[in-house]
N, C-alpha and C positions, 0 to 999 in steps of 0.2 A: 471465567474465560480460560484460566490456566487448565482447569479440568477438561474443558472442551478441546483444547489443543492436545493435551496429553492423551485423551481418548482416541483421537483420530491418528495420532502418531502410533499408539499401541495397536490399533487396527491395521495400520500399514506394516508394522513389524510382524504381526501375526500372519498376515498374508505372505510376507517374504520368508518367514520361517518355514512355511509349507511348500514354498517354491524351491524345488531341488536344483533348479538351474541357477539360483542365486547363491553365491559363495559355495559351490559344490564341494570344495575341498574341506569344508567345515561340517563334520557329521556327528550324529549321535549326541552324547552328553555334552561334548565340547560345543556343539552347535547351540544347544539349549542355554549353556552358560554364557556363550557369546551374546545371544539375544537378550538374556537377562541384563547383561552389562549395557547393551544398547538402550534398553528401556530406562535404566538409571541415568545414563549420560544424556540422552536426548530430552528427558523429562525435567531436568534440573539445570539451572545456570551454573557456570563456573564461578562467577563472582557477583555479589550484590553490594554495591557501594552506596552508602547513604550519608548524607550530611545535612546540616542546617546552615544556610547561607545567612550570615549576619549583614543586614542591609540598613544603613542609616538613610532615612527618607528625607525629602526636601523640607518636610514640616518639622524636622528635628527629632522625630520618633525613630526608634530602632526596632526592626522586625527580624524575626528568624524564619526563613522560608525553607521548607523541606525540599530536598533535591536528591535525585537518584541517578546512578549510572549502573546498568545491569549488563554484564558480559556473559552471554549465554554459551557460545561455543565458537572456538577459533580453529577448528580442524582444517577448514578450507582457506583460511587467511586471517588477516586482522579483523577484529570486531568492527562491525559497521551498523549504524542505525541513528535515527534522528533524535533530537531533543525536543520534547513536547512541553510547551508553556500553556498549562491549562489548569483550571481549579479542580477538575475531577481526577487529576493524576494521582495514582496510588501505586504502592510497590507491586501488588499483584498484577495490575495492568501493565506496568513496565516490564516485568518478567515475561508476561505472555507475549508482548510485542517484540521483545528480544528474541524469543524462541521462533516467532513467525519470521523474523529477519534471517535467522539461520536457515530455515526451510526455503525461504524465498530465494536466497542467494544460491543455494544448492540446486533448486529447480532450474534457474536460468544460467547455471554454470558461470556465476560471477565469483571470482576468487577472494571472497570475503566471508568472515563468520558473521554471527548475529549479535548485535548489541542494541541498546536503547537507553535513552535518558529522559528524565522528566523533572519539571519544577512545578510545585503546586502553587499556582497563582493565576489570576485573571489579568492578562497583559493590559486590558483596557483600564485597569484601576491604578496603573503606575505611569509616571511621567517618562519621557524618553531618557532623561538623565538617569532615573532610577533603573530602568530596564538595561541601560548600558552597564551600570554597576552590577546588576544581577548577572548579566552575561559574563562579565569579567570575573566575578566571584566564583561562578560555576567552574571556570577553567582553573582558577587558583586552587580550589578545593579538590579538584579531580585531576590535576595536571600529571600526577605520578602514573596514572593508569591510561592517559590519552597519548596519542602520537600517531604519525603517519604510517608506522609499521606495527602499531599496537591496537589502537581503537580510534576510529575516525567518525566523529559525529557529523550530523547533517541537520537541515531544518525538519521540522515536523509541525503539527498543529500549533498555531500561536507563535511560531518563529519563522524566520525567513533569511534572506541573504544579508540583511542588515545585522542580525544577531550573529550570523556566521562570520561576517567581517570583523565584528567586535571580538569574537572569541579567538579567531585566528591571530589577531593583533596581540591579544593578551598572551597567547601561547608563544608567540615569537619573542615577546619581552621576557617571559619566564625561561625560555630555552634559547638564549642568544647564541648565534653561530650554528645552530642546528637546522636541518631541513624543516620547513614549516608549511609550505604551500599545500601539502597533502594532509595536514593535520585536521582540517575541516573541509567538507564539500558543501555545495549549495551556496558558495560565496558569490559576490558580484563579479562581473567579468573583469572589471579593473583590478580586482584583487586576486585574479587567477582562477575565477570561476569559469564554468563552461557555458557557452552559448546554448540556449535551449533547456537549461536545467530546470528553470521554474515551470516550464510547460510540460516537462517530460512525463510526469505521472499522469496528468490528465490526457495527454496524447496517447500514452500507452493504454489507458483504460478504454478509450474509444477504439483504438486499433485492435485490441483483442476481440472486442465485440464484432467489429466490422470484418475481421479476418475469418471469424467462425461462421457468421451468417452469410457472408458473401463469397470470399475467396475459397475457403475450405469446402463449403457445400457444393460449389460449382466444380471444383477440381476432383472431389471425391464422391460425386453423386451416386456412382455405381455401388460404392461401398455402403452408402447410407440406405439405398433402396433394397439391398439384399439382407439387411439385418432387421430383427424384430425389436431392436433396442428402442425403448420409449423416448429417449432423448433424440435419437435420429429422426423419429417421427415429428417431434417438435421443430427441429431444424428445417426439415423438408416442408412443413406446413407454412413456414414463413418465407420460403424462397421467393425472391423477386416481388415481394409484397411491400407496399408502402408501410412504414413502421412508425408508430408513435412512441415517444420517449419522454420519461419524466426523470428529473435529476434532483436527488436530495443532497443539499450542501452546495453552496455556490462560492466556495473559496478557491484556492489555487487549483485544486483537482477538479471539482465539479464544474466550475466556470469554463475551464479549458476543454473538458470533455464535452460540455454542451456546445461550445463554439465549434469544436471539431465536427460534431453531428450536424450543426447548422450549416457548415460549409462543405460537407461531404458531397463528393460527386460519384462515389462508388455505389452507394445504396440510397434508395428513396426513404428519407426519414424526416420527421419534424419533431422538434422539442416542444411539447405542449405544456409542460409544467416544470418549474424550478422552485427550490425552497432554500431558506436559510434558518437561522435560529428563531426568527420572528414570524415568518410568513411563507405561504405557498402562493405562487402566481400561476394562473392557468388560462390558456387560450386554446381551444380545440383546433383552431386553424394554424397554430404554431406561434411561438413567441419570437420577438426581435431580440435575439441573444446579444448581438454586438452592442445594442443600445443599453441593455441591462448591465453588461460588463463595464461599459463606460460609466454608468451611474454608480456602480459599486466602487470603482476606482476613486470616485470623488466623494464617497460617503462612508469611508472607513470599512469598506467591504460589505455594507448592508444593502439589501435589495429595497426597492420602494415598498412602502407599507400602506400608502394611501392613494386613492383614485386621482387626487390632484397631482401627486408626484408622477404617476404614470402618464397622465395627460400632458404634463409639462415636457416629458421626454419622448412623447409620441408613441408610447407602447400600449397596445390593447391587451388587457388582461383582467381577469377576475382576481380579487384579493381573497384568499381563503386561509384557513388555519394551517399552521406549519406542518402538522402531521398528515394532512390530507394528501400530500404528495405520494405517500406510501400506498394509498388505497385506490388511486384513480384507475379507470379502465383503459390501460395502455399496454402496449406490447413489451416495452423494455423499461425496467427500473434500474437506474444507476445510483448506487448508494455511496455518497462521498462525504458523509458527515462523521458521526461517532460510532462507537461499538454498540452492539445489542439493540439495533433499531428495529429489527424484525425478530420476534420472539414467539413463544408458544401462545401468548394471549392475543396476538394480532396477525399471525401468519395466514389465517383463513381469510382475512380481508384483503390480502395482496392479490391483485388480479394479473399482474405482469407474467408473461411466459418466459422472459429472459431477465435475469438479474445480474448486474455487473458490480462487483465489490471494489469500488474505488477507495473506500475506507478500509481500515483493518478490523476484521471480526465484526461486521455490522449485522450478521445473522447468527443466532444462537444454534446450538446443535439440534434442539427439538424442532425449530422452525426449518432448518436446513433439511432434515429428514422428511418433514411433512411436505414441503414444496417439491423436493426431489421425487417423492413417491407419486406426485401428480404430473411428473414429466417436465417440471420447470427446469430450464437450464440455468444453473448458477455458475458464473465465471468467478472463481474464488479470488480472494485478495492476493494470495501468493503468486497467482498468475497475472491478474489484471493490473495491479497497482505497482508493479515492479519497475516501471519506467524511471522513477526517481533514483533508485539505487543503481540501476544500470548506467544512467548518465552520470551519477556520482562516481562510478568506477571510471568512466571516460575522463571525468574531470581530474580524478586522482592520477591517472596515467599522463594526462596532459601536463599536470604540475610537475611530475617527475622528469618528463622529457622536455619541458618548456617549449613545446610545440603545440599549437592550438588548432582545433578543427573549426570549420565553418558550421553555421547552424544547420545547413542542409546535410552536411556530413554527419553531424551528431544524430539527427533524426533518422537518416538512412541506416546508420549503425544500430540505433535503438530498434527500429522495425525489423532489421535482419535478425537481431538477437531474440526478440520476442517471437518472430515467425519460426525460428529454429525450435524454440521451446514448444510452441503450439503444434508444430508438425510432428513432434515426438509424442505428446500426450493425447492429442485429439483422436488419432486412430484407435488408441486403446480405450478411450472414453466411449466412443461410439460402437466399440466391439464387445464390451462387457457390461454388466449391470451396475458397476460402481458409478456414483456421481463424479463429476469432473474434479471436485475438491479431493476426493479420495485418490483418484488417479494421480493428481499433482503431488499429494503427500507421499504416496508410494514411490514415485520417481525421486523426490527429494530425499526420503529416508534411505532409499537404495544407494544413492550417491554418498550420503553421509556415512552410512554403515560400511560401505566398501573402503572409504578413505580411513575411517577409524580402525578398521580391521588391518589394513595395510600398514598403518602407523603403530600397530601393536598396542592399542589402547583398550582392548577388550579383555585383558587378562589382569 
């Protein structure tokens, strides 16, 4: 994954090096040296912090759990990124996710840098008391590098507002008398969290898709009809058509995105498939998403896996294998699970013409190139799933000002910010041969390069 991100950053830098309108005052050998510096800075993190959390369990055993905090780049502001609680966490993954956060914040003009944390564990294997201790220990071990103006963690896979509340409380006890509300975001509302934070990423995922296929196509139809761009043809082919959607992953991101699609009045669509770690549920006439959401809330986040469970909650669906969600004959595939779900060995089986990355890095480089060559529009992670960090920024601001927005205000601000970004990158995307991911990276790298140059960090 690190090489994948580095490759696309390098391609963006190569494109900017040849663009004489970018940093025109930097010429000749000085320009080459500056871009060599940029390659080094953007391809490596500033800091990688590692530790083993010593945890006494309730059965009186003691375990040592590996934990990470990676700080990639803070040119735009304090490091910012979630803490992942998952058994597959590793250093390479956390470094890559931290670099994606740097690019994501730059793309959306959020004044944060990129960071990421991870703890190697399966939360389902620990009691609530043990998880509470793990959360506190994480803050104790990394307290010197965290803080509301240094590095601000948030929830990620396997963690949520409960863990952020625990962590903020521990930070407050370690730093008595110091500002603490902005030390963690994604907290519960009673602890200074923002309304709408939990739903923000999923809402943003659906909004980016809806805005591209509905709002932008209608507003810019003359632009799209005048170009021979292959992606413009895909967008026009699906204008005003009823769309079928499948969603991989039914956690905070996938379930909210599916619910947004189910309730949408802007476009005609139906969610025909959803999946989780155990199962795919399919109904060609559309699934009852609210009923499935209610079921997961009562069953530790799991979807029904048996016909009897579906019948009990009144949901009509076929039970299929968990990976089948990727290969269904649908118009739209939303990926809201783990990394590397679509790769060189299965990309040819993916039939969707639109793919939205609700997860981080769910498509490998080879698969991305294969699908893009076929005119598939991929809305990349740094564009589609930024709703969480954008609303985390609003939460951070509200904590500093101790004035809080209504949920409607939060979502309006979120949509305005994402719309501004899309209005910047979409005309470029439909006007040149680069896929949308490359356009987003070029925009991010351009912002970061300009700031790093102005700060004198390229010499």
